[in-house]
C-alpha positions in Angstrom: 221.4 -111.6 -31.4 221.4 -113.6 -34.5 219.3 -112.4 -37.6 216.4 -114.2 -37.8 216.0 -116.3 -41.3 212.2 -115.3 -41.5 209.9 -112.4 -39.9 206.1 -113.1 -39.4 204.3 -110.0 -39.9 200.9 -109.9 -38.0 198.7 -106.9 -38.1 196.3 -106.6 -35.4 193.2 -104.4 -34.8 191.3 -104.4 -31.7 192.6 -107.9 -31.1 193.5 -107.7 -27.1 191.5 -110.8 -26.4 192.4 -113.1 -29.3 195.9 -112.1 -30.5 197.7 -114.3 -27.6 196.0 -117.2 -29.2 197.6 -116.5 -32.5 200.9 -116.0 -31.0 200.8 -119.2 -28.8 200.4 -121.1 -32.2 203.6 -119.4 -33.5 205.4 -120.4 -30.4 204.7 -124.1 -31.1 206.0 -124.2 -34.7 208.0 -127.1 -36.2 210.5 -124.4 -37.3 213.2 -123.7 -34.7 212.2 -120.6 -32.6 215.6 -119.0 -32.8 215.4 -118.8 -36.3 212.3 -116.7 -36.7 210.9 -113.6 -35.2 207.2 -112.2 -34.9 206.6 -108.4 -35.5 203.1 -107.5 -34.5 201.7 -104.1 -35.7 199.1 -102.6 -33.7 196.7 -100.9 -36.4 195.3 -98.2 -34.4 193.7 -100.2 -31.9 191.5 -98.9 -29.2 191.4 -101.8 -26.7 195.0 -102.2 -25.3 196.4 -104.7 -28.1 199.8 -103.3 -28.1 200.1 -103.8 -24.2 198.9 -106.9 -24.4 201.5 -108.1 -27.2 204.3 -106.2 -25.1 203.4 -108.5 -22.0 203.0 -111.7 -23.8 206.5 -111.0 -25.6 208.1 -110.8 -22.2 207.8 -114.5 -21.4 207.7 -116.1 -24.8 210.3 -118.3 -26.1 210.1 -117.1 -29.5 211.3 -113.2 -30.3 208.0 -110.9 -30.6 208.1 -107.2 -31.2 205.4 -105.0 -31.0 204.9 -101.7 -33.0 202.1 -99.3 -33.3 200.5 -97.5 -36.2 198.4 -94.7 -35.4 196.6 -94.0 -38.8 197.0 -95.3 -42.4 195.2 -98.6 -42.4 195.9 -101.9 -43.0 198.2 -101.6 -46.1 200.4 -99.1 -44.4 200.6 -101.4 -41.3 201.9 -104.2 -43.5 204.5 -101.7 -44.8 205.4 -100.7 -41.3 205.8 -104.4 -40.2 208.1 -104.9 -43.3 210.4 -102.0 -42.3 210.7 -103.3 -38.9 211.2 -106.9 -39.9 215.0 -108.2 -39.6 214.3 -111.6 -41.5 215.6 -112.6 -44.8 212.1 -113.5 -45.7 208.9 -111.9 -44.8 205.9 -113.9 -44.0 202.3 -112.2 -43.7 199.5 -113.5 -41.6 196.1 -111.7 -40.4 195.1 -111.9 -37.0 192.0 -113.8 -37.6 193.7 -116.8 -38.5 195.5 -119.6 -36.9 198.7 -120.9 -38.1 199.0 -124.7 -38.5 202.2 -126.4 -36.7 204.2 -126.5 -39.7 203.4 -123.0 -41.5 206.8 -121.6 -41.1 208.8 -124.8 -41.8 206.8 -125.1 -44.9 207.4 -121.5 -46.2 211.0 -121.9 -45.4 211.4 -125.1 -47.1 209.6 -123.8 -50.2 211.7 -120.5 -50.3 214.9 -122.7 -50.3 213.7 -124.9 -53.0 213.4 -121.9 -55.2 216.6 -120.4 -54.3 215.0 -117.9 -52.0 213.5 -115.7 -54.7 210.0 -116.7 -54.8 206.5 -115.6 -53.7 205.0 -118.6 -51.8 201.4 -118.8 -51.0 200.0 -121.1 -48.3 196.5 -122.3 -48.1 193.5 -121.3 -46.0 191.2 -123.9 -44.5 188.4 -123.8 -42.0 189.4 -124.5 -38.6 188.0 -128.0 -37.6 186.3 -126.3 -34.4 184.8 -123.5 -36.5 181.1 -123.6 -36.0 179.2 -124.3 -39.4 177.6 -121.4 -40.7 180.0 -118.8 -39.2 180.5 -115.8 -41.5 184.2 -115.5 -42.3 186.2 -113.2 -44.7 186.6 -116.5 -46.9 182.8 -117.1 -47.0 182.5 -116.3 -50.8 184.0 -119.2 -52.8 185.8 -116.8 -55.1 187.5 -115.3 -52.1 189.4 -118.6 -51.7 192.2 -119.9 -53.6 191.3 -123.2 -55.6 194.6 -125.4 -55.6 192.6 -128.1 -57.6 193.2 -126.4 -60.9 196.6 -126.5 -62.9 197.0 -122.8 -62.7 196.1 -120.3 -60.2 195.1 -116.9 -61.7 196.6 -113.7 -60.9 193.7 -112.4 -59.5 193.2 -114.9 -57.0 196.4 -114.0 -55.2 196.2 -112.4 -51.7 198.3 -111.0 -48.9 197.2 -113.4 -46.3 199.7 -116.4 -45.5 201.9 -115.1 -48.2 206.0 -115.3 -47.7 208.6 -113.6 -50.0 212.1 -112.4 -49.7 212.3 -109.1 -48.0 214.6 -107.8 -50.6 212.1 -108.4 -53.3 209.2 -107.1 -51.6 211.0 -103.5 -51.4 212.2 -103.9 -54.9 208.4 -104.2 -56.1 207.7 -101.3 -54.0 205.9 -103.0 -51.1 201.9 -103.0 -51.0 200.5 -99.8 -52.8 199.0 -97.2 -50.4 196.8 -96.3 -53.4 194.7 -99.4 -52.6 192.0 -99.6 -50.1 191.9 -103.4 -50.7 194.7 -105.3 -49.1 193.9 -108.1 -51.3 194.8 -106.4 -54.4 197.5 -104.1 -53.4 199.3 -107.7 -52.9 198.0 -108.7 -56.6 199.6 -105.6 -58.1 202.8 -106.2 -56.0 203.1 -109.7 -57.0 202.2 -108.8 -60.7 205.1 -106.6 -60.7 207.5 -109.1 -59.3 206.3 -111.9 -61.8 207.0 -109.3 -64.7 210.8 -109.3 -63.3 210.8 -113.1 -63.4 209.8 -114.0 -59.8 208.3 -117.4 -59.3 204.6 -117.3 -57.7 204.2 -120.9 -56.1 201.5 -122.5 -54.0 202.5 -124.5 -51.0 199.6 -126.9 -49.7 201.7 -127.9 -46.5 201.6 -124.3 -45.4 198.3 -124.3 -43.5 196.8 -121.5 -41.7 193.4 -121.9 -40.3 190.1 -119.5 -40.4 188.7 -119.4 -36.7 187.3 -115.8 -36.5 184.0 -114.6 -37.4 182.9 -111.1 -39.0 180.2 -108.9 -39.0 177.8 -108.7 -42.0 178.4 -104.6 -42.2 182.2 -105.2 -42.2 182.1 -107.9 -44.9 180.1 -105.4 -47.0 182.4 -102.9 -46.6 185.5 -105.2 -47.4 183.6 -106.5 -50.4 182.8 -102.9 -51.8 186.3 -101.9 -51.7 187.3 -105.2 -53.4 185.0 -104.1 -56.4 186.7 -100.8 -56.5 190.0 -102.5 -56.6 188.8 -104.9 -59.1 187.7 -102.0 -61.6 191.4 -100.9 -61.3 192.6 -104.1 -62.0 190.3 -104.6 -64.9 191.8 -101.4 -66.5 195.3 -102.7 -66.2 194.5 -106.3 -67.4 191.0 -106.1 -69.4 190.4 -109.7 -68.2 186.8 -111.0 -68.7 187.7 -114.1 -66.9 188.3 -112.1 -64.0 184.9 -110.4 -64.0 183.3 -113.7 -64.4 185.3 -115.1 -61.4 184.1 -112.2 -58.9 180.4 -112.1 -60.7 181.0 -108.7 -61.9 179.5 -109.7 -65.6 175.9 -109.2 -64.8 172.6 -109.2 -67.1 170.3 -106.3 -66.7 167.4 -108.3 -65.3 170.0 -109.5 -62.5 170.8 -105.9 -61.6 167.1 -105.1 -61.5 166.2 -107.8 -59.3 169.2 -107.0 -57.0 168.3 -103.6 -56.8 164.9 -104.3 -55.8 165.2 -107.2 -53.4 168.7 -106.9 -51.7 167.2 -104.5 -49.0 164.8 -107.1 -48.0 167.6 -109.7 -47.9 169.9 -107.6 -45.9 166.9 -106.7 -43.6 166.4 -110.5 -43.1 170.0 -111.3 -42.4 170.3 -108.2 -39.9 167.2 -109.2 -37.9 168.0 -112.9 -37.4 171.3 -114.4 -35.9 173.9 -114.5 -38.5 174.0 -118.0 -39.7 175.3 -118.6 -43.5 174.5 -122.2 -43.3 170.8 -121.6 -43.3 170.8 -118.3 -45.3 174.0 -118.8 -47.1 172.3 -117.9 -50.6 171.1 -114.6 -49.3 174.6 -113.7 -47.7 176.1 -114.4 -51.2 173.6 -112.2 -53.1 174.2 -109.2 -50.6 177.9 -109.5 -50.5 178.3 -110.0 -54.3 176.2 -106.8 -54.9 178.0 -104.7 -52.5 181.0 -105.7 -54.8 179.3 -104.8 -57.9 178.5 -101.4 -56.3 182.1 -100.8 -55.5 183.2 -101.8 -59.2 180.5 -99.6 -60.8 181.2 -96.6 -58.2 184.8 -96.8 -59.6 183.8 -97.3 -63.2 181.7 -94.1 -63.2 184.0 -92.2 -61.2 181.9 -91.8 -57.9 183.1 -91.2 -54.7 183.5 -94.2 -52.2 179.9 -95.1 -50.7 181.9 -96.2 -47.8 184.3 -94.0 -45.6 187.4 -95.7 -44.6 188.4 -95.6 -40.9 191.6 -96.9 -39.1 191.8 -100.5 -38.8 189.2 -102.5 -40.8 186.3 -100.8 -39.7 184.1 -98.3 -42.0 180.8 -96.6 -42.1 178.5 -95.8 -44.9 179.5 -92.3 -46.1 175.8 -91.5 -46.8 173.8 -93.8 -44.4 171.4 -95.8 -46.6 172.8 -94.5 -49.6 172.3 -96.4 -52.8 173.6 -95.9 -56.2 171.7 -96.7 -59.5 173.8 -99.6 -61.2 171.3 -100.4 -64.0 
């Protein structure tokens, strides 16, 4: 069997019902199926995701391989997928996005245009059929890359819809397991590669679509660990612009207001059907405050207020615990 040009690495956690949808869109790519493969990493799922992928692969026109990671989390799962991949280039996707029909073709074209030694970011867009008001991982504006400007800052990079040469990935050390935020593990890797002269480019034709909702509790956890990772990145870079971008430069009165009112906002959002269209400002306040708590806990060397579990799930280390951030 010929070596594929590109390996699509898809990390899936408890996605037995939805992962076939993602795989079906990878089958219908404009890029020749014979020149690519899909490596699905079952990230400690408990719903039979691995079996679902294995059955799907039997009749698929594209090469699909499934491996399982029993423990270690999302970053370790991505590194496992990279080790299993045979392609010249690696393309990282998540289990809650749908690839556009020209996604792979656009990534390969961009890689070839840069002599195969670039880190290429695609773009994320809401799926046309995504219900307005759904809470997704890209709900906060600062979590989305703005391609309208002339220069995308390093702290806007991410691991979703990202391709890079397999050799460069390992030369850069892969994604750091010291991070509990996959996004900023990717930022550190790309910073290391850029320091070695590797181009970081954005390809607007490489589109992936947001189509899955997330629970508010899971998104709070993710924002909290983003905050901890941002503190680490701030120590390395000392970028005031990054702190402003992620709403971490706060006034005393704002902290006092949030500390008093966030519990009421949270209760309101939990009691009502999740609807960011009607209550978007409350969701933004809650999630940004959670990220700020993570930043402050890392700054003050406090243990994490959330306890990581396999996959993307976590629970409060101390239920209802809140730290003073004034």
